[in-house]
C-alpha positions in Angstrom: 121.6 187.9 186.7 122.1 186.2 190.0 124.1 187.9 192.6 126.7 185.2 192.8 127.5 185.2 188.7 127.8 189.2 189.3 130.2 188.9 191.9 132.3 186.7 189.9 132.1 188.7 186.9 133.0 191.8 189.2 135.9 189.6 190.6 137.3 188.8 187.2 137.1 192.1 185.7 139.0 193.5 188.8 141.5 190.9 188.5 141.0 189.6 192.2 140.4 186.0 191.6 143.4 184.1 193.0 142.9 181.0 190.9 143.8 182.9 187.9 147.0 184.2 189.4 147.9 180.7 190.4 151.5 179.6 189.2 149.9 176.4 187.4 147.8 178.9 185.3 150.8 181.4 184.7 153.1 178.6 183.3 151.6 178.4 179.8 152.0 182.0 179.2 155.4 182.0 180.4 156.1 179.1 178.2 155.0 180.9 175.1 156.7 184.1 176.1 160.2 182.1 176.3 159.4 179.9 173.3 158.7 183.1 170.9 161.6 185.1 172.2 163.6 186.8 169.5 161.2 185.5 166.8 159.9 188.1 164.5 156.1 188.7 164.4 154.5 187.2 161.4 152.7 189.5 159.0 149.7 188.8 156.6 150.5 187.9 153.1 147.4 187.0 151.8 143.7 186.5 152.1 141.8 184.5 149.7 137.9 183.9 149.9 136.0 181.0 148.5 132.3 180.9 147.9 130.9 177.6 148.8 127.6 178.0 148.6 126.7 181.5 147.4 123.0 181.1 147.4 123.2 180.7 151.2 126.3 183.0 151.9 128.6 180.3 153.0 132.3 181.4 152.4 135.6 180.1 153.7 138.6 182.4 154.5 142.2 181.5 154.3 145.0 183.9 155.7 148.5 183.1 154.7 151.5 184.6 156.5 155.1 185.4 155.5 156.3 182.2 157.7 155.9 179.1 155.9 153.5 176.5 157.1 151.6 179.2 159.3 148.0 180.0 157.9 144.5 180.4 159.5 141.3 178.9 157.8 138.0 180.2 159.0 134.3 180.9 158.2 133.3 184.1 156.7 129.7 183.5 156.3 127.4 186.4 156.2 123.5 186.1 156.8 121.9 189.3 155.7 118.9 190.4 157.3 115.4 189.1 155.7 
């Protein structure tokens, strides 16, 4: 690893990069906190798994929450060691 990359990673770990503390980058986080203030955290209600191609281990995962319209889709693909 080059010295420049190592220095950058060290600075990021220590939180001393000035660009990360700029007001422009803090605003989205602040807006999110303000928008979600008073809203109870969502809870996972159901996890469903659908096998698309069982021979290849391809699966889809859908996570449903207790809030209407709030869900997540993802890939639960597993590739066993050959």
